[in-house]
C-alpha positions as YAML, in Angstrom:
chain: A
units: angstrom
residues:
- id: 1
  name: MET
  ca: [-19.23, -1.71, -1.58]
- id: 2
  name: THR
  ca: [-18.42, 1.31, 0.37]
- id: 3
  name: TYR
  ca: [-14.96, 2.45, 1.17]
- id: 4
  name: ARG
  ca: [-15.21, 1.46, 4.72]
- id: 5
  name: GLY
  ca: [-16.10, -2.13, 3.58]
- id: 6
  name: PHE
  ca: [-13.48, -2.19, 0.97]
- id: 7
  name: ARG
  ca: [-10.83, -1.19, 3.51]
- id: 8
  name: ARG
  ca: [-11.92, -3.90, 5.95]
- id: 9
  name: TRP
  ca: [-11.95, -6.47, 3.21]
- id: 10
  name: PHE
  ca: [-8.59, -5.52, 2.00]
- id: 11
  name: GLY
  ca: [-7.10, -5.44, 5.53]
- id: 12
  name: GLN
  ca: [-8.35, -8.92, 6.21]
- id: 13
  name: ALA
  ca: [-7.01, -10.19, 3.00]
- id: 14
  name: ILE
  ca: [-3.42, -8.84, 3.78]
- id: 15
  name: ALA
  ca: [-3.72, -10.39, 7.24]
- id: 16
  name: ALA
  ca: [-4.86, -13.74, 6.06]
- id: 17
  name: HIS
  ca: [-2.30, -14.42, 3.35]
- id: 18
  name: ASP
  ca: [0.57, -12.32, 4.58]
- id: 19
  name: TRP
  ca: [1.60, -11.85, 1.00]
- id: 20
  name: VAL
  ca: [3.22, -8.46, 1.72]
- id: 21
  name: GLU
  ca: [5.77, -10.06, 4.13]
- id: 22
  name: ASN
  ca: [6.66, -12.79, 1.51]
- id: 23
  name: LEU
  ca: [7.15, -10.10, -1.17]
- id: 24
  name: SER
  ca: [9.47, -8.15, 1.03]
- id: 25
  name: LEU
  ca: [11.33, -11.27, 1.87]
- id: 26
  name: VAL
  ca: [11.86, -12.02, -1.81]
- id: 27
  name: LEU
  ca: [12.91, -8.38, -2.42]
- id: 28
  name: GLY
  ca: [15.30, -8.52, 0.53]
- id: 29
  name: ILE
  ca: [16.99, -11.54, -0.72]
- id: 30
  name: CYS
  ca: [17.37, -10.14, -4.24]
- id: 31
  name: PHE
  ca: [19.08, -7.03, -2.71]
- id: 32
  name: PHE
  ca: [21.27, -9.32, -0.66]
- id: 33
  name: LEU
  ca: [22.45, -11.12, -3.76]
- id: 34
  name: LEU
  ca: [23.02, -7.65, -5.40]
- id: 35
  name: ALA
  ca: [25.22, -6.73, -2.32]
- id: 36
  name: ILE
  ca: [27.21, -9.97, -2.75]
- id: 37
  name: ALA
  ca: [27.62, -9.19, -6.51]
- id: 38
  name: CYS
  ca: [28.92, -5.70, -5.54]
- id: 39
  name: THR
  ca: [31.39, -7.32, -3.07]
- id: 40
  name: ARG
  ca: [32.64, -9.63, -5.72]
- id: 41
  name: ALA
  ca: [33.07, -6.60, -8.13]
- id: 42
  name: ILE
  ca: [35.09, -4.70, -5.61]
- id: 43
  name: ILE
  ca: [37.41, -7.79, -5.12]
- id: 44
  name: VAL
  ca: [37.91, -8.09, -8.78]
- id: 45
  name: SER
  ca: [38.80, -4.35, -9.12]
- id: 46
  name: LEU
  ca: [41.01, -4.51, -6.25]
- id: 47
  name: THR
  ca: [42.95, -7.44, -7.59]
- id: 48
  name: ASN
  ca: [43.28, -5.69, -10.89]
- id: 49
  name: VAL
  ca: [44.67, -2.51, -9.63]
- id: 50
  name: GLY
  ca: [48.29, -3.00, -10.42]
- id: 51
  name: ASP
  ca: [47.38, -4.45, -13.81]
- id: 52
  name: ALA
  ca: [48.42, -1.63, -16.11]
- id: 53
  name: ASP
  ca: [47.74, -3.40, -19.46]
- id: 54
  name: ALA
  ca: [44.99, -1.81, -21.64]
- id: 55
  name: PRO
  ca: [42.84, -4.23, -23.72]
- id: 56
  name: PRO
  ca: [44.25, -4.69, -27.20]
- id: 57
  name: GLY
  ca: [42.94, -2.31, -29.64]
- id: 58
  name: THR
  ca: [42.02, 0.50, -27.27]
- id: 59
  name: ASN
  ca: [44.00, 3.76, -26.86]
- id: 60
  name: LEU
  ca: [44.01, 4.06, -22.84]
- id: 61
  name: SER
  ca: [46.73, 5.35, -20.94]
- id: 62
  name: ILE
  ca: [47.87, 3.62, -17.67]
- id: 63
  name: GLY
  ca: [46.47, 6.67, -15.58]
- id: 64
  name: SER
  ca: [42.94, 6.55, -17.13]
- id: 65
  name: LEU
  ca: [42.88, 2.78, -16.23]
- id: 66
  name: GLU
  ca: [43.78, 3.40, -12.64]
- id: 67
  name: VAL
  ca: [41.38, 6.08, -12.32]
- id: 68
  name: THR
  ca: [38.57, 3.96, -13.83]
- id: 69
  name: ARG
  ca: [39.24, 1.11, -11.51]
- id: 70
  name: GLY
  ca: [39.42, 3.27, -8.51]
- id: 71
  name: LEU
  ca: [36.13, 4.76, -9.50]
- id: 72
  name: GLY
  ca: [34.83, 1.28, -9.82]
- id: 73
  name: VAL
  ca: [35.80, 0.40, -6.26]
- id: 74
  name: MET
  ca: [34.27, 3.42, -4.97]
- id: 75
  name: LEU
  ca: [30.89, 3.10, -6.99]
- id: 76
  name: PHE
  ca: [30.61, -0.64, -6.22]
- id: 77
  name: ALA
  ca: [31.29, -0.10, -2.48]
- id: 78
  name: LEU
  ca: [28.56, 2.67, -2.34]
- id: 79
  name: LEU
  ca: [26.11, 0.62, -4.16]
- id: 80
  name: GLY
  ca: [27.01, -2.64, -1.98]
- id: 81
  name: PHE
  ca: [26.23, -0.61, 1.17]
- id: 82
  name: VAL
  ca: [23.13, 0.83, -0.15]
- id: 83
  name: ALA
  ca: [21.88, -2.59, -1.38]
- id: 84
  name: LEU
  ca: [22.80, -4.22, 2.07]
- id: 85
  name: GLY
  ca: [20.79, -1.59, 3.81]
- id: 86
  name: VAL
  ca: [17.83, -1.97, 1.53]
- id: 87
  name: ALA
  ca: [18.06, -5.63, 1.85]
- id: 88
  name: TRP
  ca: [17.99, -5.53, 5.68]
- id: 89
  name: PHE
  ca: [15.18, -3.11, 5.49]
- id: 90
  name: PHE
  ca: [13.09, -5.52, 3.53]
- id: 91
  name: ALA
  ca: [13.96, -8.80, 4.97]
- id: 92
  name: GLY
  ca: [15.56, -7.98, 8.44]
- id: 93
  name: ALA
  ca: [12.41, -8.50, 10.41]
- id: 94
  name: THR
  ca: [11.93, -11.98, 8.97]
- id: 95
  name: ILE
  ca: [15.45, -13.00, 9.48]
- id: 96
  name: ARG
  ca: [15.51, -11.77, 12.96]
- id: 97
  name: ARG
  ca: [12.09, -13.69, 13.74]
- id: 98
  name: TRP
  ca: [13.72, -16.84, 12.35]
- id: 99
  name: LEU
  ca: [16.80, -16.38, 14.54]
- id: 100
  name: ARG
  ca: [14.67, -15.94, 17.66]
- id: 101
  name: ARG
  ca: [12.58, -18.98, 16.85]
- id: 102
  name: GLY
  ca: [15.83, -21.02, 16.43]
- id: 103
  name: ARG
  ca: [17.26, -19.88, 19.85]
- id: 104
  name: ARG
  ca: [14.15, -20.84, 21.60]
- id: 105
  name: ARG
  ca: [14.15, -24.28, 20.29]
- id: 106
  name: VAL
  ca: [17.77, -24.80, 21.39]
...
């Protein structure tokens, strides 16, 4: 099989089965779930900001606990925005197509 024939066969296989779009949708959903987990982690971190009790058996000061929680909020917010952007990159086209089809039927 020549390179040209392989390219034609591969292009037809991708077009026929559309497995790349399905794979990108699954990856997008996984990244949406990661963004939701980051949102939950931000909420947990923010609700525990005023909690200045260190776990028993640790030698942590109140200041180090506050800095660690603040750093957690910043990092989870950054990771959440990145995960949401990647999720929309992977699954956005499929979701928009589903929404357009839903509007046409109504």
